[in-house]
N, C-alpha and C positions, 0 to 999 in steps of 0.2 A: 504494500500500500504506500502510496506517495506521502511523504512526510508533510508536505504542504496541505494536502487534503485532510490529514489527521489533525493538524493544527487548526485548520478552519472549522472542522467539526467540534473540536474541543472548546473553541471559543463560544460556541452556541449552547453548550451544555452547562448545567449548574456546577458550581464549585464542588470539589471533592470527588468527581467522577474519575476513576482510575484510567490510566493510559490503556490498559488492556480492554476495558469496557469501551473506550472510544474506538479502538481498533476493531473490536467485534461489531460495533454499530456501523462503522465504515464498510466492513466486509459485507454485512447484511444488505446495506444500501446498494453496494456495488452489484451484488447478486440480483437484487430486485430490478435494478436498472438494466442489467444484461438480459434478464428474462423478458422484460418488456420490449426491449429492442428486438430480440429474436421473434417475439410475437408479431411486432409490426412488420418486420422484414418478411415473415411468412405470409402475412396478409397481402403485402405489396407484391410478393412473388406470385401469389394466386391471381391477383388482379391483372398483372402483366401477362401471365400465361393465358388467361381468359381473353384478354384483348388481342393477343397475337393469334390465338385460335380463330377468333371472329374475323380478323383481317385475312387470315389464310383462307377461310371459307369464302369470303368476298372475292378474293383473287381467283380462287378456283371457279366460282360461279361466273365471273367476268371472262375468264379464259374459255370456259365451255360455251358461253354466248358468242364469243368471237369465232369459235370453230363452226358454229351452226349458221 
């Protein structure tokens, strides 16, 4: 964990919180952020795949029309 991030978090917490507790909080937050990012990336990947599939279908349809 980045020392600057730990220091920033420690300044927001009440006095008397141990360094270990601050590190644990930072790790939990990091894990939660990573999980959320992965969820968002997954959703965007699905949307892009659906869009590309739709465009492929449109191109196929246009190509078939040109052939007839």
